[in-house]
N, C-alpha and C positions, 0 to 999 in steps of 0.2 A: 503494498500500500504506499501510495505515498505519502509525505506530511505535505501538508498545507501551506500557504505562503506563509502566513501568519503562526505557525508552529514554524519553522523553517527559523525566518526573525526569530521567538524565542529562542528554539536552541541556541544559534548565535549568540546571541545576549549574553545567555546562561555557561555558554562558553567561554566567553573573551572574559567575567568577571569570572570564571572558576581558574581561567588560566592567569590571572593577572594578580589573583590573590594574597601572594605570599606577598606582591611589593607594598598593596592595601593597608595589612597586617603589619610592611613596615614604616607607611605613612603614621598610619593610628601611634603606633610607638611612638612615633616624632613628634607628633603633637601633641601626646601628652605629655612628655618628657618638659616643657614646656612651661612652665607655672604660669598661671593664670587667676589667683586663690582671686578673690573681691569676697569682703575686704583684702588689699589694701589698693587693689582696681588696675594694676600696673598691667592693661594690657597688649600696648602698643608694641612691645616686644617682639608677642605668640604673633599678630595680626601680621608685621613683617615676614616675621619667618615662612608665614605659608601664601603669603606673597612670592617672594624668591621661589620659596618650590614648586607654583603652577607658572611663576614665569620662566624656569628652566624646560617645564615640556613646551616653549614657547607662546602658552598662553598670554592676553592680556591681562592685564589686574587693576582696574581700579581703585586707589587708596585713599578715602574718605578721614582724615583725620575730624575728630569733635573737635572745638576750642576747648583752650585749656582751661581760660575762663567758665566755661559752662561745664567741664570734668569734673574742674575740683569745688564747684560749688553742691555737684550731683552728690561728692562724698568717694568716687575714686582719684585716678589720678594720672591714668591714659587708658587715649579712646582711639584705635583705627577703623573702622569700619573699611571689609573690604566689599565690593561690587568686581566680579567675571560675568560675561558680558559675552554669549555664542549663538550667536547669529548665523542663522541658516540664509539658503535664497529664496522659498518663498513666501510671500506670505500668510500668515499664523498666529498662530495666539502667544505670549510670554507666558513662560512659566518661570515664579522668584521660587527656590528653591533655599532655606532658610536652615540656618544652626549657627545658635552663638557659642565662643569659645570661652567665656566668663564662668566661674567653678566656685563658690563653695570652700572656706581650706578644709585642707584637709581632717582634721579633727582626731583625738586620740583613737588606740584600739586598731590599727593599720601589723596586718601583720606580715605585706609584701611592703614594698618600696612603694609610695603614693605614687614616682610620678616615674619611674621602672620601666611599666610598660610589661610587666612578667607574662608570660607565659604560662598555665600552670593546667592541664588536664581540661585541656578546648578551649581554655579562658581567659582573655585579657585581662591583667588586674593593672587598679587605676585611679586617679583621679578623672573623673570626668570619660572615663572607659564608655560607660552607655551613655549619660546626658552633658555633653552631648556633639563631644569632637568625636565620637566613631560614625556617627553623619554629616561630617566633614567627609568623611571618605564613602560614605555609602554615596553619598549626594555625587560627592566629584569620579567615583569608579562606572556611578549608571550613566551619567552621563558621557563618557571615554567609551564605556561600552557603546552605545547609539550609535556613536559620530563613527566609530570600528567596523561599523555593519556598510557603511562606503553606499549607502540607502542616498537616495535623496529626501531632504528634511523642509519641515514649513516650519516658520517663527523664531520663538529666539528660548534661550535658558536662561536664568539668571544666577548668578552664584553670587545670596547673600552671608556674607562671614561676619554677623558683631559677634556687641563685646560687651553687653552690659545688663544680657537677663536676668539678673540674679537682683538687679535695682531695679527691673521694671523695665527695660527693654527702651524707656523711652531720646536717651541715645544713644540706641541702634537702630532697629526699623524702626522704631517711631521717628529717630533723624532724620531716616533717608528718604521717608514717603513725607516727609515733613518742607524737607527741602527740595521737593517732586525732586529729585536721582533717580525716581522708581516708578511706574504705575503701572503691576504685571496686573496681567490676564488674572491668572489664579496663584494660589500661594501652599508652596505644600513643604512645612516645618517641623521642626525635628523631634520628636518623640521617641517614645525607649519599649514600644511593644507589639502585638501580634494587630490588635485593633486599630480602624482608623477614627480616629478622635476629630469630632465633630463642631466638639464643644465643651470647653470650661470652664472653673468656678472663675469669678472676679475677685480680689484680694484690698480691704481697707486697712492700714497699719496706721497706729497714731503713736505717736507722746505724749506720756502724761504725765506731768507735773506739779507734785503734791509740794507745796510748801510751806514751809513752818515757820516758828522762830529756837533758833541752837540753843544750846542751857546745858552748863554743866551737870553732870551725869547723879552730883550729890543732890539736886535745885531740880529738877526736874520739872517743879510747878513753875519756875520761873520761865520756860521754857514754851513751846509748841511742836508737838512730836509728829513730824510731816511722817517718820514712821508707821507708826498709830493710827493715825488720820488713811494711810493708803491698805492696809490692810481692812478697812472697812468695804474701799476701793477694791481689791480686787475680793472680797466675798462680795461681792457685787458681780462685779465680775464672771468669775464660775457659774453664780445662779441661772446668772444671765446666757451661760452659752449653756445651760444644763437645758434649758425651758427650748434651742437652736431644735432640740434632736426631734421634735414632734415638726417639724417642718421638714415635709420634700420637697423635692425636683421632680417633675418626672421624666426627664434624660436621664435613658438606663448610663447607668456609671458615675453617675451624679449622687449623690444623698441629699445628705443635709448641714445648711449650712454650721462652721464652725466657728469658737473664739476661745483664742490664749494668749497669757503674758509668756513673753520668750526673753526677756530679759528685766533684770534689776539692777537699780545702780541703786548709791543711798547713802549718807550717814559720813562722818571723817573722822571718825575713834571711838573706839570703846568704852570709856565713860562719857560719852558727849550725848545731848538729847542731838538723832537726827534733825535737818534741817529743812533738808532738802530732800526726796525719792522720786527718781523714774521711774515709772514701767512703759519697757516699748507691749504694744498691744496689737495682736495681727486676727485679723475678723474675714474670714472667710465668707464670701455670700455667692451664694448660687444663682446661674443665669436668670429664672426670675427675679429675684429679688432687685430694688433700686433704690442703689448707693446712695443717693442724697438722704433716703429715708433712712435706712441704716443708719446712717453717719450723725443722722443727727439724734437717732434712739440710743448711741452710746455716748456722745455728749450730753443728752439727759443726765440717763442713770450716773453716769460716774459724778455728773456736779449733785446729783441729792445725794447721794451714797454721803458726803459729809455737808452739803447743806448746815447743818448743827450743828458744827466745829466749827466755835470763838479758836481766831489766829490764826487758820488756813485757809489758803488760795490754789486755786487748781488752776492751770493750764492743760489743753486738748490740743496739741497738734497736729493735725494728717500728716503725716511723707509719707504716703503713695496710693494713689488713686489708680488700681490696675483695674479696668472694667473685664466685665468676662464676656465671654466669645460663647457664641448664637448660631445656629449652625445658616445658613449667608442661600440663597438660589443660587443658584451654580455649580456650589459646589460636588452636586451627585455624581457629575460624571466622573472625576477626577476619583468618591469615596467603591462608586462599584468597580470601576477599573484595579485604584488598590487592593478588595477585598476578590475581587477576579484572582487576581493572579497571586494573591498572597495565600488563597486557598491551594490554587497549584502550585504553587513553592512549598508550602511548609505541609501540606496535606489535613489540612483541620480547616474546619469553618473560621472565617472571616468577620468578628463585629464591628457594626459602628454606634458607634459609643461615646459617652461624652465624661472629661476629668475631673474630679476634684484639684484636680492643683488651676494657676494663673502658669501663662509664659508669655513668647512672644507672636504667639500667631493670635490676640484680639488686635493685635495693629493694625494687621494684614485687615483686618474684617471691621473697624473704627476707617476705613480708607473706600472699604467695599466689593475688596476683593475675598472673592471665595477663597474659604483655605480650609484646609485641612493640617492632623499632626501626624506621621508616621516616621517610621525611621525604626533600627536594629534594639533590638532587645529583645529580654524574654514577654511574657504574661502578665507582669505587675512588677511596677517600683520599687517595689521590696526586696522581692527576689534580685536585682539589678540589685539589690543595698544602693543606690543614687544618693550623693550628698551622705553616703555614710560611710565605713572603713571597710575597705574591701573590695572597694562601688567595682566592677567589671564587665565586660559581655562575653554570649557565650559567642563565639567564631564561627561557628553555623549558623547562628543571628544573624551575623557580621552578612554572612554570605549571603546568606540567602534575603534580607531586606536590602541590597545592592541589589541583588534580579529582580526582585518586586518592585522596585525604584523604575530601573532600566526599564521594565516592559512598558510600564506605567509612560515614562517616556515618549517612547515608543506607541501607544494609542495616540498621543494627543498630537508627534510632534513630524511624523511622516509623511512624506509627501504624497 
């Protein structure tokens, strides 16, 4: 039986990915080996290294440094975003492939060096191995496989490698879009699972400053204890957080809103009544929630918690608003293609769902670009150890995701 033209294309794409997979793994090891911990957020050296590698392939790379004053005000040290435009002969859609190179610091508990890219038992380990330096290589080798077909192509691919996802993406994809440097027809953003993601939660983060009056520990009545007031605020935050369990999203993969306090700072010494305590609060919003209403509710219950305490002042500063991603009309074709090829490659049904995380994908959606998230990784983020010790990705998952993306690009761009 002769193979169909489409089947021949998929076979050739798969064969190229497999034949060049050692190069892909070596590239990922190089990318893992250049730290991009955020904070401190000195990520421009990684971008320069990526640009140099791609230029050694003969590709043109646009470097877009964000002005230093914006970066410092943002809380980072350097950001250079990259755009690689691969334009083809005939008119057709422009597909953006976005992955971020910044990562949270490794933290404790690693049993393997976090920047080594060491391979053990079919897995590559390192900070950002799963999220999302792996998808730098997924997208790059998918494009290379497509071009290696030698077939007529239409439209264009744009590779967007950005560097501030951990701070919200506003100076990454958000900045590229706001500056008018790109306006793709579709966007595919890095992810970490077999499933195709079309929606994600939003996030509000606040800095809550509880101001009292410091006093000597032997005379606490002469001060106003900010920590004692902060316990009132904390109790109210967690009481409100428990109530969020009763709210449910209609989107598969997304359950309920959440709220935590992730950081507490305060006090000057053991024998001093604390004059100030600062809380950092993270409130995740399901796509059905209104961010303005959620912010009003947070401000109201925090103020109410200490309203009857004399000598206590509370300030609330919003430090992040990341809106939720909702499915946009036009995303269906890309989601269908990824699901179909994912099932063929991995031999298991691939679902379309949402994720409780928030990501850069929302920024494309806010600019009207149909967007989905898909990339190398296992069934769950926990399995990958993303943002945890011993983060890793299976080499078979990395190769499989690359084959899936290459096939989907072919669906859209073969003339």
